[in-house]
C-alpha positions in Angstrom: 120.1 70.6 153.1 118.1 71.7 156.2 118.0 75.2 154.9 116.5 74.0 151.5 113.8 72.1 153.5 113.0 75.2 155.5 112.7 77.3 152.4 110.4 74.7 150.8 108.1 74.6 153.8 108.2 78.5 154.0 107.2 78.7 150.3 104.5 76.1 151.0 103.1 78.1 153.9 103.1 81.3 151.7 101.0 79.3 149.0 98.6 78.2 151.7 98.3 81.7 153.2 98.5 84.0 150.2 97.1 82.3 147.1 96.5 85.5 145.3 99.9 86.7 145.7 101.4 83.4 144.8 99.2 83.4 141.6 100.4 87.0 140.8 104.0 85.8 141.3 103.4 83.0 138.8 101.8 85.5 136.4 104.9 87.7 136.6 107.1 84.8 136.0 105.0 84.0 133.0 105.6 87.5 131.6 109.4 87.2 132.2 109.5 83.9 130.3 107.4 85.5 127.5 109.9 88.2 127.1 112.7 85.7 127.0 110.9 83.9 124.2 110.2 80.8 126.2 106.6 80.4 125.3 106.0 77.0 126.9 107.4 78.0 130.3 105.2 81.2 130.1 102.1 79.0 129.4 103.1 76.8 132.4 103.3 79.8 134.7 100.0 81.2 133.5 98.5 77.7 134.1 99.8 77.6 137.7 98.5 81.1 138.3 94.9 79.9 137.2 95.2 76.7 139.1 96.0 78.6 142.4 93.4 81.4 141.7 90.7 80.2 139.3 89.2 83.7 139.4 92.3 85.4 138.1 90.9 87.0 135.0 94.2 88.6 133.9 95.9 85.3 133.8 93.3 83.9 131.5 93.7 87.1 129.3 97.5 86.6 129.1 97.3 82.9 128.3 94.6 83.7 125.7 97.0 86.1 123.9 99.7 83.4 123.8 97.3 80.8 122.5 96.3 83.3 119.8 100.0 83.8 118.7 100.3 80.0 118.6 97.2 79.6 116.5 95.4 77.7 119.2 92.2 79.5 118.6 89.7 77.4 120.4 91.7 77.5 123.6 92.3 81.2 123.2 88.5 81.9 122.8 87.8 79.8 125.9 90.3 81.8 127.9 88.9 85.2 126.6 85.3 84.1 127.4 86.3 83.0 131.0 88.1 86.3 131.7 85.0 88.2 130.6 82.8 85.9 132.6 84.9 86.7 135.7 85.0 90.6 135.0 82.2 91.5 132.7 82.9 95.2 133.3 86.3 95.3 131.8 86.3 97.3 128.6 89.8 96.2 127.9 88.7 92.5 128.0 86.1 93.1 125.4 88.5 95.1 123.3 91.1 92.2 123.4 88.4 89.6 122.4 87.2 91.9 119.7 90.7 92.0 118.2 90.9 88.2 118.4 87.6 87.7 116.7 88.6 90.1 114.0 91.7 87.9 113.5 89.6 84.8 113.1 87.1 86.6 110.8 84.2 86.6 113.2 83.4 90.1 112.3 80.0 90.2 113.8 81.2 89.0 117.1 84.1 91.4 117.0 81.6 94.2 116.3 79.5 93.4 119.3 82.5 93.2 121.5 84.1 96.5 120.4 80.7 98.2 120.8 80.4 96.8 124.3 84.0 98.1 125.1 82.9 101.5 123.7 79.7 101.5 125.9 81.9 100.9 128.9 84.5 103.6 127.9 83.0 105.7 125.2 85.9 108.2 125.0 88.6 105.6 124.7 90.2 106.6 121.3 92.2 103.3 121.1 88.9 101.4 121.0 87.7 103.7 118.2 90.9 102.9 116.4 90.3 99.2 116.8 86.7 99.6 115.5 88.2 101.3 112.5 90.6 98.4 112.0 87.6 96.0 112.1 85.8 98.0 109.4 89.1 97.9 107.4 89.3 94.0 107.8 85.7 93.8 106.5 86.7 96.2 103.6 84.0 98.6 104.9 86.2 101.5 104.1 83.5 104.2 104.4 82.8 103.3 107.9 86.6 102.9 108.7 87.2 106.4 107.3 84.4 107.9 109.5 86.0 106.5 112.5 89.4 108.0 111.5 87.7 111.3 111.1 86.5 111.1 114.8 89.9 110.0 115.9 91.9 112.8 114.3 89.6 115.4 116.0 90.5 113.9 119.4 94.0 112.4 119.2 97.3 114.2 119.5 99.0 111.6 117.4 97.4 112.9 114.4 100.4 112.1 112.1 100.2 108.3 112.7 96.4 108.2 112.3 96.5 110.3 109.1 98.9 107.7 107.7 96.5 104.9 108.4 93.7 107.0 106.8 95.9 107.5 103.8 96.2 103.7 103.4 92.4 103.5 103.6 92.0 106.3 101.0 94.1 104.2 98.6 92.4 100.9 99.4 89.0 102.6 98.6 90.5 104.2 95.5 89.9 107.6 96.7 93.2 108.8 95.2 92.5 112.5 95.1 91.6 112.5 98.7 94.6 110.4 99.4 96.9 112.9 97.6 95.6 115.7 99.7 96.1 113.8 102.9 99.6 112.9 101.8 100.4 116.6 101.3 99.1 117.3 104.8 101.2 114.4 106.2 104.4 115.6 104.4 104.0 119.1 105.8 104.2 117.5 109.3 106.9 115.0 108.2 108.7 116.4 105.2 111.5 113.8 105.1 109.3 110.8 105.6 110.3 108.0 103.1 106.9 106.4 103.5 105.0 109.6 102.8 107.1 110.2 99.7 106.7 106.8 98.4 102.9 106.9 99.0 102.7 110.1 97.1 104.6 108.5 94.1 102.2 105.5 94.3 99.1 107.6 94.3 100.4 109.8 91.4 101.0 106.6 89.4 97.4 105.6 90.1 96.3 108.9 88.8 98.4 108.1 85.7 100.9 110.9 86.5 103.7 108.4 85.9 106.5 110.8 84.9 105.9 112.8 88.2 106.0 109.6 90.2 109.1 108.5 88.5 111.1 111.7 89.2 110.0 111.6 92.9 111.3 108.1 93.2 114.5 108.7 91.4 115.2 111.7 93.7 114.5 109.7 96.9 116.5 106.7 95.8 119.4 109.0 95.0 119.1 110.6 98.4 118.5 107.3 100.3 119.6 104.3 98.1 119.2 101.6 100.8 115.3 101.7 101.2 113.7 98.7 99.7 110.2 100.3 99.6 111.4 103.0 97.1 112.5 100.4 94.6 109.3 98.4 95.1 107.1 101.5 94.3 109.4 102.5 91.4 109.0 99.0 89.9 105.3 99.5 89.9 105.7 102.9 88.0 108.2 101.2 85.6 105.8 98.4 85.0 103.1 100.9 84.1 105.5 102.6 81.8 105.8 99.3 79.9 109.5 99.1 81.1 109.3 95.5 82.6 112.8 94.6 82.5 113.8 97.7 84.5 110.9 96.9 86.8 112.4 93.4 87.4 115.8 95.0 88.1 114.1 97.2 90.9 112.4 94.2 92.4 115.8 92.4 92.4 117.4 95.3 94.2 114.5 95.5 96.8 115.0 91.8 97.5 118.8 92.3 97.7 118.1 94.8 100.4 115.4 92.8 102.1 115.3 89.1 101.2 112.2 88.5 103.3 110.1 91.2 101.6 107.0 89.1 100.6 105.6 91.8 98.4 108.7 92.2 96.2 109.0 88.4 96.0 105.4 88.1 94.9 105.7 90.8 92.3 109.0 89.3 91.0 107.2 86.0 90.5 104.4 87.6 88.7 106.9 89.4 86.3 108.8 86.1 85.7 105.6 84.4 84.9 104.5 87.1 82.4 108.0 87.0 80.8 107.5 83.3 80.1 109.9 81.9 82.7 107.4 79.7 84.3 109.9 77.4 86.2 111.6 80.5 87.7 108.1 81.9 88.7 107.2 78.5 90.4 110.5 78.6 92.4 109.9 82.2 93.4 106.4 81.4 94.7 107.9 78.5 96.6 110.6 80.8 98.2 107.8 83.2 99.2 105.7 80.5 100.8 108.7 79.2 102.6 109.0 82.7 104.2 105.2 83.2 104.7 103.1 80.1 104.7 100.0 82.2 105.2 100.3 84.2 101.9 97.2 83.0 100.2 97.8 84.8 97.0 101.2 83.0 96.7 99.5 79.7 96.9 96.9 80.6 94.3 99.5 82.0 91.9 101.8 79.1 92.4 98.8 76.8 91.6 98.1 78.5 88.4 101.8 78.3 87.5 101.9 74.6 88.3 98.8 74.2 86.2 100.6 75.9 83.2 103.4 73.3 83.9 100.7 70.5 83.7 101.5 69.7 87.3 97.9 69.3 88.2 98.3 67.4 91.5 100.4 70.0 93.1 98.3 72.7 91.7 95.3 71.0 93.3 97.2 71.0 96.6 98.1 74.7 96.3 94.5 75.6 95.7 93.3 73.5 98.6 95.7 75.3 101.0 94.6 78.6 99.8 90.9 77.7 100.4 91.7 76.2 103.8 93.6 79.5 104.7 90.8 81.7 103.5 87.5 80.0 102.7 86.0 83.2 101.5 88.6 83.8 98.9 86.6 83.5 95.6 89.6 83.3 93.3 90.9 80.3 95.3 87.6 78.7 95.5 86.9 78.9 91.7 90.4 77.7 90.9 90.0 74.6 93.1 86.6 73.9 91.6 88.1 74.2 88.1 90.8 71.6 89.0 88.1 69.2 90.3 86.3 69.6 87.0 89.5 68.6 85.3 89.7 65.5 87.4 86.0 64.6 86.9 85.0 65.5 90.5 81.9 67.2 89.2 79.8 67.0 92.4 82.5 68.5 94.5 83.2 71.1 92.0 79.5 72.2 92.0 79.6 72.5 95.7 82.7 74.7 95.6 81.1 76.9 92.8 78.0 77.2 94.9 79.9 78.4 97.9 81.7 81.0 95.7 78.3 82.2 94.3 77.0 82.6 97.7 79.9 85.0 98.3 79.5 86.9 95.0 76.2 86.2 93.1 76.9 88.7 90.4 80.1 87.0 89.2 79.1 85.8 85.8 82.1 83.4 85.4 81.1 81.4 88.5 77.6 80.9 87.1 79.1 79.8 83.7 81.6 77.4 85.2 78.9 75.8 87.6 76.7 75.5 84.6 79.3 73.6 82.6 79.9 71.3 85.8 76.2 70.7 86.1 75.9 69.7 82.4 79.0 67.3 82.7 77.4 65.9 85.9 74.3 65.1 83.7 72.2 67.8 85.4 71.5 69.6 82.1 68.5 71.5 83.2 70.2 73.0 86.2 73.3 73.7 84.1 71.3 75.5 81.5 69.7 77.6 84.2 73.2 78.6 85.3 74.3 79.4 81.9 71.4 81.7 81.3 72.0 83.5 84.5 75.7 83.9 83.3 74.4 85.3 80.1 72.0 87.8 81.8 75.1 89.0 83.8 76.8 89.8 80.6 79.0 86.7 80.0 78.9 86.5 76.2 80.5 83.0 75.9 77.6 81.6 77.7 75.4 82.2 74.7 77.4 79.8 72.6 77.0 77.0 75.1 73.3 77.7 75.6 72.9 77.2 71.8 74.8 74.0 71.9 73.4 72.4 74.9 70.0 74.0 76.0 67.8 73.9 73.0 65.5 71.4 74.8 65.9 72.8 78.3 
């Protein structure tokens, strides 16, 4: 008992005499708990480190990262800001906050932070890669590709970077360039299953379906336990109008990896197209249970439920999709359409307006808002929208202009 009291007093003396060392001790404890998966204890240790040493920038940074993983974004941003306030010359801190801001779609803030990091460390190739990731998140593929060109001139891990560039080539529909890059990648990595599958995918995009199909058959015969190969072959089979075989490949991919969200999503789409609406709804629900952030799954389940005349649950799915991604035009329009169905014209008009602000050249949005305006007894405004839709090439608008807008 006496020994315990002595130890407690000795530890208290250490705290009083060496607050920085004690704070660092708590920080290390937090790291250990985090590795063990005990997130709450890690947070407690980081909090103690900060209480003992309020100027401990690294402790704020580590706690911010945990908050980010937990989705506690307001607290995470506060800690990132505090860390940078304490140490405004740390390029790593600006880079970390840039990644956080990219995650929460504050792209302008992320751009400012990553540029600040690069001003402090202009030759840090990892920062250039993160800048490319930011451009990719913004779907600014030309700028992202330009960053990768810089990176591949300066980085010894060219193979990994080339693979990321190939993904960008595909996203930006530069399939000829992508195919050339894939050939280069396969010279460096001739047995890469990912590289071979990407080659097949790009060949299918170039409508060289038989070549793609042969490549996939060969790799599946050689390595039959890779789910990716079955997923890519299902795409080729679908384009060859062999939908039943495509569905079999998706079933095999899911058998090999039952948490593969892409395979589950595509299987649900095929089930819906084949007319098995109930099975499609169930599949989307399974997918959402695995990944509750899969916005397209909520949108497609909403459409499926709408086909089953389950408008209440469809409404809920579209709302969840919009909440998860407010800039998703498809989700926003689907939600507005359901609101029109319920007679919530004013709310629907607000949603259409938000969507139009995101894509002012979308003729369907102008048409749908025009109809909602007319139903809301704002005929003049509705007719203006219909005319805009017509000017953008939506032929159906002309019928409604003739029917409703003769006097407006």
